[in-house]
Structures are given as C-alpha cells and as structure tokens.
C-alpha positions in Angstrom: -38.0 -14.2 51.8 -37.9 -13.1 48.2 -41.5 -12.1 48.3 -40.8 -10.0 51.5 -37.9 -8.3 49.8 -40.0 -7.5 46.7 -42.8 -6.0 48.9 -40.3 -3.9 50.8 -38.7 -2.8 47.6 -42.0 -1.6 46.2 -42.8 0.2 49.4 -39.5 2.1 49.5 -39.7 2.8 45.8 -43.1 4.5 46.1 -42.1 6.6 49.1 -38.6 7.6 48.0 -37.7 10.2 45.3 -34.5 8.1 44.7 -35.7 4.6 44.0 -32.4 3.3 42.9 -30.8 4.3 46.2 -33.6 2.5 48.1 -33.1 -0.5 46.0 -29.4 -0.5 46.8 -30.1 -0.1 50.5 -32.3 -3.2 50.6 -29.8 -5.5 48.9 -26.7 -4.0 50.5 -24.8 -3.8 47.2 -21.8 -1.5 46.9 -22.2 1.9 45.1 -19.5 1.2 42.6 -21.7 -1.6 41.0 -24.0 1.0 39.5 -23.5 3.1 36.4 -20.3 4.3 34.7 -18.3 4.5 38.0 -17.5 0.8 37.5 -14.7 0.5 34.9 -16.5 -2.5 33.5 -19.3 -0.3 32.3 -17.4 2.8 31.5 -15.9 3.8 28.2 -12.1 3.6 27.9 -12.2 6.0 24.9 -10.2 9.2 25.4 -11.9 12.4 24.1 -8.7 14.3 23.4 -9.0 16.7 20.5 -11.7 15.0 18.5 -14.8 16.4 20.0 -18.1 14.6 19.5 -16.4 12.0 17.3 -15.6 9.9 20.4 -18.3 11.0 22.8 -18.3 9.0 26.0 -20.8 6.2 26.4 -21.2 3.4 28.9 -20.9 0.8 26.2 -23.5 -1.8 25.0 -26.9 -0.3 24.2 -25.8 3.1 25.6 -23.1 3.4 22.8 -22.9 6.7 20.9 -20.3 6.2 18.3 -21.0 4.2 15.2 -18.0 3.0 13.2 -18.6 1.0 10.0 -16.2 -1.8 9.4 -16.1 -3.5 6.1 -14.9 -7.2 6.1 -14.5 -7.4 9.8 -12.7 -10.5 11.1 -11.4 -10.3 14.7 -11.4 -6.5 15.0 -13.5 -5.1 17.9 -14.3 -1.5 19.0 -17.0 -2.7 21.4 -15.0 -2.1 24.6 -14.8 1.6 23.7 -18.5 2.0 24.0 -19.0 2.0 20.2 -21.8 0.5 18.2 -20.2 -1.4 15.3 -21.9 -1.8 12.0 -20.6 -4.9 10.1 -21.6 -5.2 6.5 -21.5 -8.7 5.2 -22.4 -10.5 2.0 -22.2 -14.2 3.0 -24.7 -16.4 4.9 -26.3 -15.5 8.2 -23.8 -17.8 10.0 -20.6 -16.2 8.8 -20.8 -13.2 11.3 -22.6 -14.6 14.3 -19.3 -15.2 16.3 -18.7 -11.4 16.1 -21.8 -10.7 18.1 -20.0 -12.1 21.2 -17.6 -9.1 21.1 -20.2 -6.7 22.4 -23.4 -6.2 24.4 -26.8 -6.9 22.9 -27.3 -4.6 19.9 -23.8 -3.4 19.9 -22.5 -5.4 17.0 -24.9 -4.9 14.1 -24.5 -7.1 11.0 -26.0 -5.6 7.9 -26.3 -7.5 4.6 -25.1 -5.6 1.6 -23.9 -6.0 -2.0 -20.6 -4.4 -2.8 -21.7 -3.9 -6.4 -24.9 -2.1 -5.4 -24.3 1.6 -4.6 -27.7 2.0 -2.8 -26.8 -1.0 -0.6 -23.6 0.6 0.5 -25.3 3.9 1.2 -27.9 2.2 3.3 -25.3 0.6 5.6 -23.2 3.8 5.8 -26.2 6.1 6.5 -25.8 6.1 10.3 -22.0 5.8 10.5 -19.5 8.5 11.4 -16.3 6.4 11.0 -15.5 4.0 8.2 -12.7 1.4 8.3 -12.2 -0.4 5.0 -10.7 -3.9 5.4 -11.8 -5.3 2.1 -9.1 -7.2 0.3 -8.4 -10.6 -1.3 -5.0 -12.2 -2.1 -6.4 -14.4 -4.8 -8.8 -14.0 -7.7 -12.1 -15.9 -8.3 -14.4 -16.1 -11.2 -16.5 -13.3 -9.8 -14.0 -10.9 -8.3 -10.7 -9.7 -9.8 -7.8 -8.1 -7.9 -8.6 -4.7 -9.5 -12.3 -4.8 -8.5 -11.8 -5.9 -4.9 -8.7 -3.9 -4.0 -9.1 -0.8 -6.2 -12.6 -0.1 -7.4 -14.4 -1.1 -4.2 -12.1 1.1 -2.2 -12.6 4.0 -4.6 -16.4 3.5 -4.5 -16.5 3.5 -0.6 -14.4 6.7 -0.5 -16.7 8.4 -3.0 -19.8 7.4 -1.0 -18.2 8.5 2.2 -17.4 11.9 0.7 -21.0 12.3 -0.5 -22.2 11.2 2.9 -21.0 14.4 4.6 -21.0 12.9 8.1 -18.0 10.6 7.9 -15.4 12.2 10.2 -12.7 9.5 10.0 -11.9 7.2 7.1 -9.2 4.5 7.5 -8.1 2.5 4.5 -6.3 -0.8 5.5 -3.9 -1.6 2.6 -0.9 -3.9 2.5 2.8 -3.5 3.1 4.6 -3.4 -0.3 1.8 -1.8 -2.2 3.4 0.0 -5.1 2.6 0.6 -8.8 5.9 -1.1 -9.7 5.3 -4.2 -7.6 5.5 -7.6 -9.4 2.3 -8.6 -7.7 -1.0 -7.6 -9.3 -2.7 -7.5 -5.9 -0.1 -5.0 -4.5 -0.4 -2.9 -7.6 -4.2 -2.9 -7.2 -3.7 -1.9 -3.5 -1.6 1.0 -4.5 -4.2 2.1 -7.0 -6.8 1.8 -4.2 -4.8 4.0 -1.9 -4.4 6.7 -4.6 -8.1 6.7 -5.3 -9.0 7.0 -1.6 -6.6 9.9 -1.1 -7.9 11.6 -4.2 -11.5 11.5 -2.9 -10.6 12.0 0.8 -7.2 13.6 1.3 -7.7 13.4 5.1 -8.0 9.6 5.1 -5.5 7.5 7.0 -3.7 4.7 5.2 -2.5 1.7 7.2 -0.2 -0.8 5.5 0.2 -3.9 7.7 2.7 -6.6 6.7 1.5 -10.2 6.6 -0.7 -10.6 9.6 -0.3 -13.5 12.1 -3.1 -14.6 14.3 -5.7 -17.3 15.0 -7.2 -17.3 11.5 -4.2 -16.1 9.5 -3.4 -17.3 6.0 0.3 -17.7 6.5 1.2 -20.0 9.4 -2.1 -21.9 9.4 -1.7 -23.1 5.8 1.9 -23.9 6.4 1.1 -26.0 9.5 -1.7 -27.8 7.8 0.5 -28.6 4.8 3.3 -29.8 7.0 1.0 -32.1 8.9 -0.7 -33.5 5.8 2.4 -34.1 3.7 5.2 -34.2 6.3 7.2 -31.5 4.6 7.0 -27.8 3.8 7.9 -26.2 0.4 10.0 -23.1 0.7 9.3 -20.8 -2.3 12.6 -19.4 -3.6 14.6 -21.3 -1.1 13.1 -19.4 1.9 15.5 -16.5 1.6 12.8 -13.7 1.0 12.6 -11.2 3.9 9.2 -10.2 5.3 8.0 -8.5 8.5 5.0 -10.5 9.9 2.9 -8.6 12.4 0.6 -9.8 15.1 -3.0 -9.0 14.1 -3.9 -7.6 17.6 -1.1 -5.0 17.2 -2.6 -3.9 13.9 -6.0 -3.5 15.5 -4.4 -1.5 18.3 -2.8 0.8 15.8 -6.1 1.4 14.0 -7.8 2.2 17.3 -4.9 4.6 18.2 -5.4 6.4 14.9 -9.0 6.9 15.8 -8.3 8.1 19.3 -5.6 10.7 18.4 -6.1 14.4 18.0 -6.2 14.1 14.2 -2.5 14.0 13.7 -2.8 10.7 11.8 -5.2 12.1 9.2 -3.8 12.2 5.7 -0.8 10.0 6.6 0.4 6.6 5.6 1.6 4.1 8.3 3.6 1.0 7.6 3.3 -1.7 10.2 5.9 -4.4 10.5 8.1 -5.1 13.5 10.8 -7.8 13.3 12.4 -9.0 10.1 12.2 -12.8 9.3 13.2 -14.8 6.3 10.6 -17.4 5.2 12.9 -20.1 6.5 13.1 -18.5 9.9 9.4 -18.1 10.1 8.9 -21.7 9.1 11.4 -22.7 11.9 9.2 -20.8 14.4 6.1 -22.7 13.1 7.8 -26.0 13.5 9.0 -25.2 17.0 5.4 -24.4 18.0 3.9 -27.6 16.6 6.8 -29.6 18.0 7.7 -31.4 14.8 11.1 -32.0 13.1 11.4 -29.6 10.2 11.5 -31.1 6.7 11.8 -28.6 3.8 11.7 -28.8 0.0 13.3 -25.8 -1.6 11.2 -24.8 -4.6 12.8 -22.4 -7.1 10.6 -19.5 -8.4 10.3 -20.9 -12.0 9.0 -24.3 -10.7 6.7 -22.6 -8.2 5.2 -20.5 -11.0 4.7 -23.6 -13.1 2.9 -25.3 -10.3 0.6 -22.3 -9.7 -0.1 -21.3 -13.3 -2.7 -23.9 -14.3 -5.3 -22.5 -11.8 -4.9 -19.0 -13.1 -5.2 -20.2 -16.7 -8.3 -22.3 -16.1 -10.0 -19.8 -13.7 -12.4 -18.3 -16.2 -12.4 -21.1 -18.7 -14.0 -23.9 -16.7 -17.7 -24.0 -15.7 -16.9 -24.7 -12.0 -15.0 -22.9 -9.2 -11.3 -23.6 -8.9 -9.7 -24.7 -5.6 -8.6 -21.8 -3.4 -4.8 -21.5 -3.6 -2.9 -21.8 -0.3 0.9 -22.1 -0.6 1.2 -22.1 -4.4 -0.6 -18.9 -5.1 0.8 -17.3 -8.3 0.4 -13.7 -7.3 1.9 -14.4 -3.8 4.8 -16.2 -5.5 5.4 -13.0 -7.5 5.2 -10.9 -4.4 7.8 -13.2 -2.7 10.3 -12.6 -5.5 11.3 -9.4 -3.7 11.7 -8.5 0.0 8.7 -6.8 1.6 10.0 -4.5 4.3 9.0 -1.2 6.0 10.4 1.8 4.3 13.3 3.6 6.1 11.4 6.9 6.5 7.9 5.6 6.9 5.7 6.2 9.9 5.6 3.1 12.1 4.0 1.7 15.2 6.0 4.1 17.4 4.4 7.1 15.7 1.0 5.8 17.0 2.3 5.0 20.5 2.1 1.3 20.0 4.8 -1.2 21.1 4.3 -4.3 18.9 4.6 -7.8 20.4 7.5 -10.1 19.5 6.2 -12.8 17.2 7.8 -15.7 19.1 5.6 -16.7 22.0 2.0 -15.9 22.7 1.1 -14.5 19.1 1.8 -18.0 17.6 0.4 -20.2 20.4 -2.7 -21.0 18.4 -0.5 -23.4 16.4 -0.6 -25.9 19.3 -3.8 -27.2 17.7 -1.5 -28.9 15.1 0.4 -30.9 17.7 -0.4 -34.5 17.0 -0.5 -35.6 20.6 -2.4 -32.6 22.0 -1.2 -29.2 23.4 1.4 -30.8 25.8 2.8 -33.2 23.2 6.6 -33.3 22.5 9.5 -31.4 24.0 9.6 -27.7 24.5 12.1 -25.6 22.6 14.4 -25.4 25.6 14.3 -29.2 26.0 14.7 -29.9 22.3 17.2 -32.8 21.6 18.8 -32.9 18.2 18.9 -36.2 16.2 22.8 -36.1 16.3 22.7 -36.5 20.1 20.8 -39.8 19.9 23.8 -41.6 18.5 
C-alpha cells in the first residue's frame, strides 16, 4: 500500500504545478497542518512599533531574529521564532539541556572567553539583541565581584556599541544595587549599570529580586541544609524583608521589554512582587517539603565570623575553596538591610506583567525534598500541630 501511495504521489507531483496540494489530497490531511497557519508553527511575536527587529518567522530553522544571551539558564525565546546564541565557557555538557528548548539549529551554543575581546566579538557578530545575565554572588580565585558584575558588563556594552547592529540591549542586574550598599556584589552591580548606561543610554536595566525556581540558590540550599542537618539557620533572626520573584515572571518581563514599542529603552525596572521576611519564606519552604520547622537564630556578628575564614583563605591557599551556600559573607552583609522595590520605581505592571504569587506552583519543585516521595506527609490544610496530639 505504501509503495502504491508513493507512485501515485510521484505521478501527481510531476503533473501538477502545486505539488504540495497534490500531496495533501492523497493523504487527506487538513489544510491547517501546513505552514504558518498552524499556531504551533507560527510566531507569537508581535511586530508593534519595532520594525525589522522582531520580523515574523515560523520558528525553528526559519527563525529570523538572533538574540545573544550571556549566561543563559532557563530563559527561552525559542517559541517566538528566534534563533538564540548562547555563549558558554564551561564543558560541552553544561548547555546541552538548553537545546531542547527549540528546534534543530535554533539554540546555538558558542564557546567563548569573557576575557578575550575577539572571542566576544565573534559570538556577537550575527546578533541584533543582547541580554546580559552574567553575575555571581560569591567570589572565586579567578573571578572577583568587580570583574564579573562590573567590568564584564562594561566590556559587553562597549563591544555592542561598536557592533552597530545591536538594536536592543538588556542588562539584568539585581534588586538593591546601589553604590552605598553594604554588599560588594550590589555595589559592583550598580557600577555595572552605570557603565552600561554610559556606553548605551538606550539600554534597558532590569533589577529582579532574589529569583525562585527549579535551580534557584535560595530555597534549594535551604531545603538541602534542613534535610541534612534537621534545622535551618536564620541569619539575623529571620527578620530581614525581601521580595522573592518567580524566575518565569522575570523571563516574561524581559520578553515584554523586547516586544514593546521601545518605551522601555533607557529605563530601569525593579521586579519584586510580595514582601516576605526570611522567616516567612522559610515557613513556606517547610510547608512544601512537609517537615516540622526547626530554626536556629544566628546573629549577624556570629554569621560573619562563620563566613569570614573562606574569604580570608580564598587567595592564600593553593586549592579552590568550597562554594558558600547559606553562610556567604557578602550575602550576609546584603541581608543586614531590607531589599525592597523603590516606591517610585517601574515595576511588573509597567511591562504589562501580572506576577505569580510565590505560594503554590512556583515552589512545587521542592517536593523533591520530601523524604517519603511527592505524596508524603500531610498537606498544609490537613496539618496537625504537635499540641493537638496531647
């Protein structure tokens, strides 16, 4: 039967001036399965006000827009019909999971050296959008706060300026970035923002709060520590106020800034929805992993004393120091003050985004830490307090 169909197909193809139509008539497939009429293969990118920056493409290998994303983690523009260039400096395995976010040839990893100007120019050559996500919340022997968060951002902005074809530049900074911050990282972030705006005044600055998601560095380390040691240290007693944000909302805000009519260019957006204290956020984590909360309140002087030896020995020993998780000296300094969105700052609403509430789906990934599997323990609504047992 298949052989007969192939012969009939060849016959109709030779005789017809519309071979695709003949092919469809043989196999009786609906018209909407072909081309960009199907929403699956069509670009969802709006073309409002930005001209050829966001030209329509059917996605995959028919993509036309080429954003360059430094330090990509779980951020995807593939469904918009964009080809995404992903510079990386690690092993060949560190980026392979990102290829699943797009069609064949749509996610393009490119090895580069952040200290080599020619390497950066090579990966930026075919891009027309740059999204800089480079950042690090702790120092290593090879990279300092100032180099990663300030000088690399300044270098990328300078190269993008010389490029001439970069139409949008988005610098992802950090909520609380200020020259007067007690944190060295936040001071370096502020210097990076200033350097980017000096080279590219039309750049968009995005300041997300601490991001929560599958691979986050807030709730994951907390849950791991709580499972391993059966308690969680609360720096400063857990009274510091922060505004954690779901990472998908941050990605949506960046995409919204790219798709607008240029109104976000040259502006700074601070992204942080609900206000939590560290203690309230820890309660949310314990509710999700279904464990009884056990805390040890650690005053700031004691927390600094615990975290200081790593920073002192960092450049004095001939081997790498362990990566800090909870007792990170610079993060302890940052937690000494509340990190909140400024009163008059541009927020999610100015980008047309309604952020998710943190309680619920955004923290469901923590079920992996339940000791008896995802269905282990009581739900929050069924929770029984120890006092009711007596």
